[in-house]
C-alpha positions in Angstrom: 7.1 72.5 36.6 7.0 73.1 32.9 5.0 75.7 31.0 4.0 74.7 27.5 3.9 77.9 25.5 3.6 79.5 22.0 5.4 82.8 21.9 3.0 84.4 19.3 -0.3 83.5 20.9 -2.1 85.9 23.2 -3.2 83.5 26.0 0.3 82.2 26.8 1.4 85.8 27.0 -1.1 86.4 29.8 0.7 83.7 31.8 4.2 85.0 30.9 3.2 88.5 32.0 1.8 87.2 35.2 5.0 85.3 35.9 7.2 88.3 35.3 5.0 90.5 37.6 5.3 87.8 40.3 9.0 87.2 39.7 8.4 83.5 38.9 10.7 81.5 36.6 9.5 78.2 35.1 11.0 76.0 32.4 9.2 76.9 29.2 8.6 74.6 26.2 7.5 75.9 22.9 4.6 74.2 21.1 4.4 75.4 17.5 0.8 75.9 16.8 1.4 76.7 13.1 2.9 73.2 12.7 -0.1 71.7 14.6 2.2 70.4 17.3 -0.7 70.8 19.8 -2.4 67.9 18.1 0.5 65.5 18.4 0.1 62.3 20.4 2.8 63.5 22.8 1.2 66.8 23.6 -2.3 65.3 23.8 -1.0 63.1 26.7 0.0 66.3 28.5 -3.1 68.4 27.6 -6.1 66.6 25.9 -7.6 70.0 25.2 -4.8 70.6 22.6 -4.3 74.1 23.7 -1.6 76.3 25.2 -0.7 77.4 27.8 -0.5 74.3 29.8 1.3 73.9 33.1 2.7 70.5 33.9 3.3 69.9 37.6 6.2 68.0 39.0 3.8 65.1 39.8 2.9 64.9 36.1 -0.6 66.4 36.4 -1.5 69.2 34.0 -3.3 72.5 34.6 -4.9 74.0 31.5 -6.6 77.3 31.0 -5.0 80.7 31.7 -7.0 81.7 34.8 -6.5 78.3 36.4 -2.8 78.4 35.9 -2.5 81.9 37.3 -4.7 81.1 40.2 -2.4 78.1 41.0 0.7 80.3 40.8 -0.9 82.9 43.0 -1.4 80.3 45.7 2.2 79.1 45.4 3.7 82.6 45.2 1.4 84.9 47.3 3.8 87.9 47.3 2.7 90.8 45.1 -0.9 89.5 44.9 -2.5 90.1 41.4 -5.9 88.7 42.2 -6.7 91.3 44.9 -5.6 92.2 48.4 -8.9 91.8 50.3 -12.2 90.1 49.7 -13.9 93.0 47.9 -10.9 93.7 45.7 -10.6 90.0 44.8 -14.2 89.9 43.8 -13.8 93.1 41.6 -10.7 91.8 40.0 -12.4 88.5 39.2 -15.4 90.4 37.8 -13.3 92.6 35.6 -11.0 89.8 34.4 -14.1 87.8 33.4 -15.7 90.7 31.6 -12.6 91.5 29.5 -12.2 87.8 28.6 -15.9 87.4 27.5 -16.3 90.8 25.8 -12.7 91.1 24.5 -10.8 87.9 24.1 -13.7 85.8 22.9 -14.9 88.6 20.7 -11.5 88.9 18.9 -11.4 85.1 18.6 -14.9 85.2 17.1 -13.9 87.8 14.5 -10.5 86.3 13.6 -11.1 82.5 13.6 -14.4 82.9 11.6 -12.7 84.9 8.9 -9.1 83.7 8.5 -8.4 81.2 5.8 -5.9 79.5 8.1 -8.7 78.5 10.4 -11.1 77.0 8.0 -13.0 74.3 9.9 -11.1 75.4 13.0 -13.4 78.3 14.2 -13.0 77.2 17.8 -9.8 76.0 19.4 -9.5 72.6 20.9 -9.6 69.0 19.8 -12.8 69.3 17.7 -13.4 70.9 14.3 -16.0 73.5 13.8 -17.0 75.3 10.6 -16.5 79.0 10.2 -19.6 81.3 10.4 -19.0 84.6 8.6 -21.8 86.3 10.5 -20.0 85.7 13.7 -16.9 87.3 12.3 -18.9 90.5 11.6 -20.4 90.4 15.1 -16.9 89.9 16.6 -15.7 93.1 14.9 -18.6 95.1 16.3 -17.9 93.7 19.7 -14.3 94.8 19.4 -15.5 98.4 18.6 -17.7 98.3 21.7 -14.8 97.0 23.8 -12.6 99.9 22.8 -15.4 102.4 23.7 -16.3 100.7 27.0 -12.7 100.5 28.1 -12.0 104.1 27.1 -15.0 105.2 29.3 -13.7 103.1 32.1 -10.2 104.5 32.1 -11.5 108.1 32.0 -12.0 107.6 35.8 -9.7 104.8 36.7 -6.0 104.2 36.5 -6.3 100.5 36.1 -9.1 97.9 35.7 -9.7 98.1 39.4 -9.0 101.7 40.7 -5.3 102.3 41.3 -4.4 98.6 41.7 -2.6 96.7 38.9 -4.0 93.2 38.7 -4.4 90.2 36.5 -7.4 92.0 34.9 -5.0 94.5 33.4 -2.9 91.7 32.0 -5.9 90.2 30.4 -7.0 93.6 29.0 -3.5 94.4 27.7 -3.0 91.1 25.9 -6.6 91.4 24.5 -5.8 94.8 23.0 -2.7 93.2 21.4 -4.9 90.4 20.1 -7.2 92.8 18.3 -4.4 93.4 15.8 -5.1 89.8 14.6 -8.5 91.0 13.5 -6.9 94.1 11.9 -8.2 96.4 14.7 -6.3 99.1 16.7 -7.2 101.5 19.4 -9.3 104.3 17.7 -7.7 107.8 17.8 -10.5 109.1 19.9 -9.9 106.6 22.7 -7.4 108.7 24.5 -8.0 107.3 28.0 -7.6 103.7 26.7 -4.4 104.7 24.9 -3.0 106.3 28.0 -3.6 103.1 30.0 -2.3 100.9 27.2 1.0 102.9 26.9 1.3 102.8 30.7 1.0 99.0 30.7 3.2 98.7 27.7 6.0 100.4 29.6 6.1 97.6 32.3 8.9 95.0 31.9 6.2 92.2 31.8 4.7 93.7 28.6 7.7 92.3 26.8 7.3 88.8 28.1 
């Protein structure tokens, strides 16, 4: 297998962290997004969505999207499960993972891609061009503030995203907090519970992946 990656982007980091936590090693190929290599004819043949990460299987097929890649790897390497250890836990992990992605990852992308000059006419990733909408950037910043507050409230009573169980939802949340820096946002000083959790995750070897 081959993992198409870009070291600076948040979504590939989610897969890299997942792999470290699972003890998985896969050949990695860098796709330079700043040089628009994701739009090259060669890469389009691998992933028509023009996005990383992308996992190319030994049979030539490609799996795109972070959650699909991690789900596939979880099936291949079931040891140290990161999607839950029983039906209820799996459902709660899925719920939390989705919540953070929708209210965190997409919110930051909304704020950043609709305001950065580098993404003019590229407000949404993928093969199609979309104009920036400044109002969405403002809304994205508000959503980030709400994300910080909601996570801080959550971690006041929970060690991880799901009780005392480290899961893929924590990986998604951690990389999302890192992503907020792209929108010039950081954890507010008053969010001590969120900061405690963030520092804890940041101390794991996978956080450096």
